[in-house]
C-alpha angles and dihedrals in degrees: 000000000000116000115244123222116237095265093051091045091052091049091048092049091049092050092047092050092048093049093047090049092050091046091052093050113082116232113204094196092052091046091051092048092050091049091050091049091050090050092051092050091050091049092050093052090058096052124077114255119257120233112254091215089069089060093047090048091052091052090048092052091047092050092049092051091048091053092048092048100040107035098065090052095042095075118086123236090259090062097048117101114261131207113263095227092051099066107011114093115221113245119237110268115248110222094213091050092052091049091050091051091050090050092051092049091049092049091050092049091048092052093054094047096051 
């Protein structure tokens, strides 16, 4: 083992003395906590074990519900779909285009009648 210089030896001796003093002094809170832990361990050993897949399934259901509930509200109003008629200006009607459409409709109706 490495040799300690006098300052390190003094520190080690002080730490050892402090730890031995604390170990010799009873601590009622620590004793109560240890007794409670032992009681919990004993109670768990008597119960049947639960299946871990139940826990994983519960987390999966919770995550699915969170996605369904949060995602529709997570998008801002600028990302939501808008009605076409609401924001799209109507182009000016071209008279020649309207006459051509009427002619095509009339030709189609004439073809079906004859």
